[in-house]
Residue frames as qw, qx, qy, qz and C-alpha x, y, z in Angstrom:
[[0.011, -0.889, -0.457, 0.007, -0.03, -0.03, 0.01],
 [0.353, 0.629, -0.042, 0.691, 1.09, 3.55, -0.46],
 [0.508, -0.531, -0.378, 0.562, 2.35, 5.79, 2.34],
 [0.216, 0.910, 0.238, 0.263, 1.74, 9.38, 2.06],
 [0.473, -0.843, 0.152, 0.205, 4.61, 10.11, 4.23],
 [0.680, -0.161, 0.465, 0.544, 7.08, 9.05, 1.48],
 [0.188, 0.687, -0.165, -0.683, 7.92, 11.76, -1.11],
 [0.814, 0.526, 0.247, -0.014, 7.28, 11.10, -4.71],
 [0.552, -0.374, 0.377, 0.643, 10.56, 11.01, -6.58],
 [0.283, 0.605, -0.257, -0.699, 11.27, 12.83, -9.81],
 [0.108, 0.153, -0.890, -0.417, 11.38, 9.55, -11.76],
 [0.119, 0.417, 0.876, -0.212, 8.01, 8.47, -10.34],
 [0.250, 0.690, 0.260, -0.628, 6.45, 11.80, -11.24],
 [0.170, 0.455, -0.597, -0.639, 7.87, 11.42, -14.78],
 [0.048, 0.120, 0.980, 0.151, 6.35, 7.99, -15.02],
 [0.180, 0.569, 0.667, -0.446, 3.08, 9.34, -13.85],
 [0.189, 0.614, -0.064, -0.764, 3.07, 12.16, -16.36],
 [0.200, 0.244, -0.745, -0.588, 3.45, 9.90, -19.35],
 [0.025, 0.377, 0.925, -0.042, 0.50, 7.79, -18.07],
 [0.134, 0.602, 0.323, -0.718, -1.41, 11.02, -17.62],
 [0.177, 0.468, -0.450, -0.740, -0.70, 11.88, -21.27],
 [0.061, 0.019, -0.960, -0.273, -1.86, 8.47, -22.30],
 [0.091, 0.464, 0.794, -0.383, -5.12, 8.73, -20.43],
 [0.230, 0.644, 0.166, -0.710, -6.09, 11.82, -22.55],
 [0.674, 0.383, 0.606, 0.178, -7.59, 11.31, -25.96],
 [0.137, -0.397, 0.226, 0.879, -7.09, 14.87, -27.26],
 [0.288, 0.544, 0.750, 0.241, -10.21, 14.82, -29.28],
 [0.052, 0.149, 0.171, 0.973, -11.21, 17.94, -31.11],
 [0.194, 0.434, 0.653, -0.590, -14.27, 19.40, -29.44],
 [0.190, -0.115, -0.553, -0.803, -17.33, 19.72, -31.72],
 [0.578, -0.123, 0.151, -0.792, -21.07, 19.97, -31.30],
 [0.159, -0.034, -0.986, -0.044, -22.73, 16.70, -30.25],
 [0.436, -0.450, -0.586, -0.514, -26.29, 15.58, -29.73],
 [0.655, -0.723, -0.129, -0.178, -25.87, 15.37, -25.94],
 [0.268, 0.522, -0.689, 0.424, -23.16, 15.31, -23.21],
 [0.824, -0.445, -0.351, 0.004, -22.69, 13.11, -20.21],
 [0.054, -0.740, 0.513, -0.433, -20.85, 14.38, -17.15],
 [0.800, -0.074, -0.594, 0.042, -19.40, 11.33, -15.56],
 [0.559, -0.795, 0.027, -0.236, -19.68, 11.42, -11.77],
 [0.764, 0.132, -0.420, 0.472, -16.60, 11.33, -9.54],
 [0.505, -0.552, -0.340, 0.570, -14.82, 13.17, -6.64],
 [0.351, -0.089, 0.196, 0.911, -13.92, 16.01, -9.09],
 [0.201, 0.739, 0.490, -0.416, -16.32, 18.89, -9.27],
 [0.043, -0.529, 0.421, 0.736, -14.30, 20.36, -12.10],
 [0.176, 0.268, 0.880, 0.352, -16.24, 17.91, -14.29],
 [0.107, 0.790, 0.589, -0.134, -19.45, 19.84, -13.68],
 [0.118, -0.782, 0.031, 0.612, -17.73, 23.16, -14.06],
 [0.160, -0.262, 0.681, 0.665, -16.14, 22.23, -17.37],
 [0.171, 0.412, 0.853, 0.271, -19.45, 20.83, -18.62],
 [0.068, 0.851, 0.363, -0.374, -21.20, 24.19, -17.75],
 [0.106, -0.649, 0.326, 0.679, -18.56, 25.97, -19.80],
 [0.127, -0.067, 0.800, 0.582, -19.09, 23.75, -22.84],
 [0.157, 0.659, 0.735, -0.033, -22.82, 24.10, -22.58],
 [0.052, 0.852, 0.143, -0.501, -22.50, 27.85, -22.61],
 [0.147, -0.413, 0.614, 0.656, -20.19, 27.46, -25.65],
 [0.686, 0.407, -0.071, -0.599, -23.21, 25.71, -27.56],
 [0.102, 0.398, -0.894, -0.175, -21.65, 22.27, -27.83],
 [0.230, -0.255, -0.927, -0.150, -24.87, 20.39, -26.94],
 [0.368, -0.430, -0.157, -0.809, -28.34, 21.13, -25.93],
 [0.829, -0.447, -0.106, -0.320, -28.81, 18.49, -23.15],
 [0.184, 0.543, -0.721, 0.390, -26.55, 17.40, -20.40],
 [0.865, -0.355, -0.320, -0.156, -26.77, 14.23, -18.34],
 [0.092, -0.577, 0.703, -0.405, -24.90, 14.16, -14.91],
 [0.879, -0.083, -0.438, -0.169, -24.53, 10.46, -14.04],
 [0.417, 0.323, -0.699, 0.483, -23.49, 9.13, -10.78],
 [0.700, -0.607, -0.367, -0.085, -24.58, 7.68, -7.27],
 [0.358, -0.831, 0.399, -0.147, -21.89, 7.52, -4.57],
 [0.824, 0.201, -0.488, 0.206, -18.81, 5.63, -4.04],
 [0.728, -0.441, -0.303, 0.428, -16.64, 5.19, -0.79],
 [0.482, -0.059, 0.021, 0.874, -14.55, 8.11, -1.95],
 [0.020, -0.344, -0.233, -0.909, -17.42, 10.62, -2.67],
 [0.400, -0.596, -0.693, -0.067, -20.07, 9.83, -0.14],
 [0.400, -0.547, -0.360, 0.641, -18.74, 12.48, 2.30],
 [0.156, -0.217, 0.202, 0.942, -18.06, 15.04, -0.23],
 [0.399, -0.053, -0.410, -0.818, -21.35, 14.66, -2.18],
 [0.264, 0.055, 0.834, -0.481, -23.88, 13.18, 0.43],
 [0.624, 0.436, 0.292, -0.579, -26.77, 13.56, -2.02],
 [0.808, 0.309, 0.455, 0.213, -25.01, 11.74, -4.83],
 [0.429, -0.226, 0.374, 0.790, -22.49, 12.85, -7.43],
 [0.181, 0.460, 0.636, 0.592, -25.03, 13.61, -10.06],
 [0.154, -0.882, -0.444, -0.028, -27.24, 15.78, -7.90],
 [0.381, -0.740, 0.035, 0.553, -24.28, 17.90, -6.75],
 [0.406, -0.020, 0.514, 0.755, -23.01, 18.20, -10.18],
 [0.076, 0.664, 0.611, 0.423, -26.29, 19.37, -11.49],
 [0.293, -0.880, -0.281, 0.246, -26.56, 21.90, -8.61],
 [0.503, -0.453, 0.245, 0.694, -23.05, 23.26, -9.41],
 [0.290, 0.206, 0.608, 0.710, -23.75, 23.61, -13.13],
 [0.065, -0.806, -0.548, -0.211, -27.03, 25.45, -12.45],
 [0.374, -0.819, -0.096, 0.424, -25.25, 27.83, -10.22],
 [0.395, -0.327, 0.431, 0.742, -22.87, 28.35, -13.23],
 [0.272, 0.428, -0.199, -0.838, -25.60, 29.30, -15.55],
 [0.101, -0.001, -0.908, -0.406, -26.92, 26.09, -17.03],
 [0.637, -0.185, -0.072, -0.745, -30.78, 26.01, -17.27],
 [0.490, -0.128, 0.800, -0.323, -32.21, 23.20, -15.08],
 [0.805, 0.400, 0.233, -0.371, -34.42, 22.27, -17.94],
 [0.565, 0.651, -0.490, -0.129, -31.23, 21.40, -19.96],
 [0.006, -0.468, 0.847, -0.252, -30.02, 18.87, -17.36],
 [0.875, -0.180, -0.354, -0.277, -31.04, 15.25, -16.79],
 [0.303, -0.588, 0.670, -0.335, -29.95, 13.82, -13.46],
 [0.858, 0.044, -0.505, -0.081, -29.14, 10.04, -13.60],
 [0.330, -0.715, 0.441, -0.431, -28.54, 9.25, -9.83],
 [0.939, -0.220, 0.185, -0.189, -28.02, 5.52, -9.77],
 [0.743, 0.530, -0.377, 0.158, -24.76, 4.77, -11.77],
 [0.738, -0.639, 0.206, 0.068, -22.15, 3.04, -9.64],
 [0.640, -0.249, 0.494, 0.533, -19.45, 2.45, -12.29],
 [0.065, 0.439, -0.383, -0.810, -18.47, 3.77, -15.70],
 [0.078, -0.222, -0.889, -0.393, -20.54, 1.03, -17.58],
 [0.026, -0.699, -0.672, 0.244, -23.59, 2.20, -15.53],
 [0.037, -0.612, -0.008, 0.790, -22.81, 5.74, -16.38],
 [0.127, 0.185, -0.658, -0.719, -23.01, 4.96, -20.12],
 [0.139, -0.319, -0.898, -0.270, -25.96, 2.58, -20.14],
 [0.079, -0.656, -0.649, 0.377, -28.10, 4.53, -17.65],
 [0.073, 0.533, -0.092, -0.838, -27.42, 7.88, -19.42],
 [0.144, -0.019, -0.714, -0.685, -28.38, 6.33, -22.75],
 [0.135, -0.525, -0.840, -0.022, -31.64, 5.07, -21.21],
 [0.089, -0.622, -0.371, 0.684, -32.23, 8.52, -19.68],
 [0.048, 0.375, -0.352, -0.857, -31.75, 10.22, -23.02],
 [0.097, -0.135, -0.871, -0.462, -33.92, 7.80, -24.75],
 [0.127, -0.607, -0.751, 0.224, -36.74, 8.22, -22.14],
 [0.059, -0.649, -0.188, 0.735, -36.35, 11.99, -22.65],
 [0.638, 0.688, 0.347, -0.005, -36.88, 11.47, -26.43],
 [0.063, -0.845, 0.384, 0.366, -33.32, 12.87, -27.24],
 [0.911, 0.401, 0.020, 0.097, -32.02, 11.38, -30.60],
 [0.430, -0.769, 0.424, 0.209, -28.34, 10.75, -29.99],
 [0.873, 0.464, -0.086, 0.127, -25.94, 10.14, -32.80],
 [0.546, 0.381, -0.437, 0.605, -22.81, 11.57, -30.96],
 [0.616, -0.742, -0.264, -0.009, -22.06, 12.19, -27.31],
 [0.240, 0.721, -0.401, 0.512, -19.66, 14.42, -25.51],
 [0.799, -0.363, -0.426, 0.220, -18.05, 12.54, -22.58],
 [0.016, 0.764, -0.311, 0.565, -16.89, 14.94, -19.86],
 [0.881, -0.354, -0.284, 0.129, -14.86, 13.35, -17.23],
 [0.532, -0.769, 0.234, 0.267, -11.77, 13.77, -15.03],
 [0.305, 0.752, -0.517, -0.273, -8.58, 14.33, -17.15],
 [0.103, -0.382, 0.918, 0.032, -7.15, 10.84, -16.42],
 [0.556, 0.197, 0.775, -0.227, -10.45, 9.10, -17.34],
 [0.463, 0.536, -0.207, -0.675, -10.91, 10.17, -20.82],
 [0.330, 0.325, -0.827, -0.318, -9.51, 6.99, -22.41],
 [0.081, 0.131, 0.964, -0.216, -11.36, 4.62, -20.06],
 [0.428, 0.485, 0.388, -0.657, -14.68, 6.58, -20.71],
 [0.455, 0.497, -0.478, -0.563, -14.04, 6.21, -24.55],
 [0.161, 0.176, -0.967, -0.091, -13.32, 2.48, -24.28],
 [0.228, 0.249, 0.806, -0.487, -16.50, 2.00, -22.16],
 [0.499, 0.503, 0.179, -0.683, -18.74, 3.88, -24.44],
 [0.398, 0.411, -0.704, -0.421, -17.44, 2.06, -27.57],
 [0.113, 0.004, -0.993, 0.038, -18.43, -1.18, -25.79],
 [0.122, 0.403, 0.806, -0.415, -21.78, -0.42, -24.34],
 [0.351, 0.763, 0.295, -0.455, -22.95, 2.19, -26.84],
 [0.499, -0.145, 0.539, 0.663, -21.34, 1.58, -30.09],
 [0.357, 0.700, 0.549, 0.285, -24.06, 3.21, -32.17],
 [0.011, -0.997, -0.038, 0.066, -22.78, 6.82, -31.12],
 [0.560, 0.560, -0.209, 0.573, -19.73, 8.70, -31.91],
 [0.562, -0.740, -0.219, 0.299, -17.93, 9.55, -28.54],
 [0.344, 0.699, -0.171, 0.603, -16.07, 12.79, -28.16],
 [0.667, -0.479, -0.433, 0.372, -14.01, 13.04, -24.95],
 [0.060, 0.766, -0.097, 0.633, -13.37, 16.19, -22.96],
 [0.646, -0.521, -0.441, 0.341, -12.03, 17.21, -19.70],
 [0.193, -0.965, -0.011, 0.180, -10.95, 20.19, -17.85],
 [0.692, 0.598, -0.190, 0.357, -7.80, 21.51, -19.68],
 [0.510, -0.816, 0.269, -0.028, -5.35, 21.22, -16.83],
 [0.477, 0.545, -0.680, 0.115, -1.64, 20.32, -17.01],
 [0.760, -0.092, -0.615, 0.191, -0.42, 17.46, -14.97],
 [0.366, 0.013, -0.465, 0.806, 1.29, 19.80, -12.39],
 [0.293, -0.238, 0.015, -0.926, -1.83, 21.91, -12.15],
 [0.766, -0.281, -0.460, -0.352, -4.02, 18.92, -11.51],
 [0.590, -0.069, -0.633, 0.496, -1.47, 17.78, -8.76],
 [0.061, 0.161, -0.293, 0.941, -1.96, 21.25, -7.20],
 [0.518, -0.263, -0.170, -0.796, -5.75, 21.19, -7.40],
 [0.801, -0.250, -0.531, -0.117, -5.97, 17.79, -5.65],
 [0.283, -0.797, 0.365, -0.389, -3.24, 18.46, -3.19],
 [0.771, -0.353, 0.524, -0.078, -1.98, 14.85, -2.87],
 [0.256, 0.633, -0.632, -0.368, 0.59, 13.69, -5.23],
 [0.129, -0.148, 0.979, -0.047, 0.58, 10.05, -4.13],
 [0.498, 0.394, 0.604, -0.481, -3.19, 9.93, -4.34],
 [0.520, 0.675, -0.142, -0.504, -3.35, 11.23, -7.91],
 [0.234, 0.494, -0.803, -0.236, -0.68, 8.80, -9.03],
 [0.344, 0.071, 0.904, -0.244, -2.54, 5.86, -7.30],
 [0.555, 0.534, 0.392, -0.504, -5.61, 6.99, -9.34],
 [0.354, 0.661, -0.499, -0.434, -3.58, 7.21, -12.63],
 [0.040, -0.302, 0.952, -0.031, -2.30, 3.66, -11.94],
 [0.415, 0.246, 0.792, -0.373, -5.72, 2.29, -11.08],
 [0.609, 0.605, 0.117, -0.500, -7.45, 3.68, -14.23],
 [0.379, 0.557, -0.677, -0.296, -4.63, 2.23, -16.43],
 [0.240, -0.097, 0.956, -0.136, -5.04, -1.14, -14.77],
 [0.562, 0.429, 0.556, -0.436, -8.75, -1.03, -15.73],
 [0.523, 0.665, -0.275, -0.456, -7.92, -0.07, -19.36],
 [0.144, 0.444, -0.874, -0.136, -5.67, -3.11, -19.44],
 [0.109, -0.043, 0.978, -0.170, -7.96, -5.48, -17.84],
 [0.493, 0.343, 0.374, -0.707, -11.56, -4.51, -18.56],
 [0.500, 0.396, -0.519, -0.569, -11.51, -5.66, -22.11],
 [0.272, 0.115, -0.955, 0.005, -11.10, -9.22, -20.94],
 [0.106, 0.258, 0.781, -0.559, -13.96, -8.85, -18.59],
 [0.126, 0.568, 0.718, 0.383, -16.32, -7.50, -21.29],
 [0.134, -0.796, -0.405, 0.429, -16.41, -3.98, -19.82],
 [0.058, 0.833, -0.199, -0.512, -14.60, -2.00, -22.45],
 [0.845, 0.529, -0.071, 0.035, -12.91, -2.28, -25.85],
 [0.803, -0.229, 0.089, 0.543, -9.28, -3.24, -26.14],
 [0.209, 0.971, -0.109, -0.025, -6.76, -0.39, -26.89],
 [0.752, 0.404, -0.312, 0.417, -3.08, -0.30, -27.80],
 [0.603, -0.790, 0.040, 0.101, -0.72, -0.04, -24.84],
 [0.503, 0.728, -0.407, 0.226, 2.71, 1.33, -25.86],
 [0.797, -0.039, -0.471, 0.375, 5.69, -0.35, -24.14],
 [0.207, 0.309, -0.392, 0.842, 6.78, 2.80, -22.42],
 [0.517, -0.447, 0.048, -0.728, 3.30, 3.15, -20.75],
 [0.908, -0.195, -0.361, -0.085, 3.33, -0.51, -19.75],
 [0.677, 0.120, -0.442, 0.576, 6.81, -0.10, -18.18],
 [0.057, -0.385, 0.277, -0.878, 5.93, 3.03, -16.32],
 [0.761, -0.353, -0.194, -0.509, 2.87, 1.30, -15.03],
 [0.880, -0.096, -0.416, 0.207, 4.99, -1.68, -13.75],
 [0.426, 0.218, -0.423, 0.769, 7.52, 0.60, -12.12],
 [0.308, -0.411, 0.216, -0.830, 4.87, 2.61, -10.18],
 [0.848, -0.344, -0.195, -0.354, 3.02, -0.47, -8.92],
 [0.778, 0.010, -0.436, 0.451, 6.40, -2.06, -7.84],
 [0.238, 0.347, -0.329, 0.846, 6.84, 1.19, -5.95],
 [0.105, -0.318, -0.792, 0.510, 3.66, 0.84, -4.05],
 [0.311, 0.137, -0.080, -0.937, 1.25, 3.00, -5.98],
 [0.212, -0.110, -0.951, -0.199, -1.50, 0.51, -5.53],
 [0.208, 0.177, 0.638, -0.720, -4.29, 1.77, -3.48],
 [0.581, 0.416, 0.047, -0.698, -6.67, 2.18, -6.38],
 [0.237, 0.268, -0.877, -0.322, -5.88, -1.25, -7.98],
 [0.811, -0.146, -0.311, -0.474, -8.60, -3.86, -8.48],
 [0.472, -0.461, 0.701, -0.269, -8.54, -6.43, -5.75],
 [0.501, 0.318, -0.744, -0.307, -7.74, -9.82, -6.84]]
């Protein structure tokens, strides 16, 4: 397990940064039929979703997410509810928001948001997936698996790795999360939860080094 008292080395930070870069899809933003804000601990998702709505990139926005052990205290009424309240405070009309409060994982985020959009009568040929910066690739792979009929466009708050570290305030925790998401990208295709994606050798090597160094608190339990 990781120990917050142990400083992150320059080499470990460099390994984390190349994994951070891999997680981001760098899609060109364009107008989509709808958007999905994927629930998490990061309220920046809701803030950036509001910014993209105001830019006219989509007419309807689904916020999807219940709670997890890491968000229950921060968002006691559920991730989607708090996201929606934050977006409304930033100027998004409540009528443009659909709250999906039950999703407990990324597969749920996609399938339940799809159902919510269908129930609202929204014809969807493309969807803007708004997530934490290091979740873009996993969101893309999950959407391609569970909703292959739509074209996903991935977006996240445009922060550098260093700026994101500062915003969270815990380097080891962020690196644990980067490593955990990468493990899911590697293993979820075999479990039927996502499409497979190429994993460059340098990314795999960085992952192995960080796991060996104890950045493992967000790994799947075996």
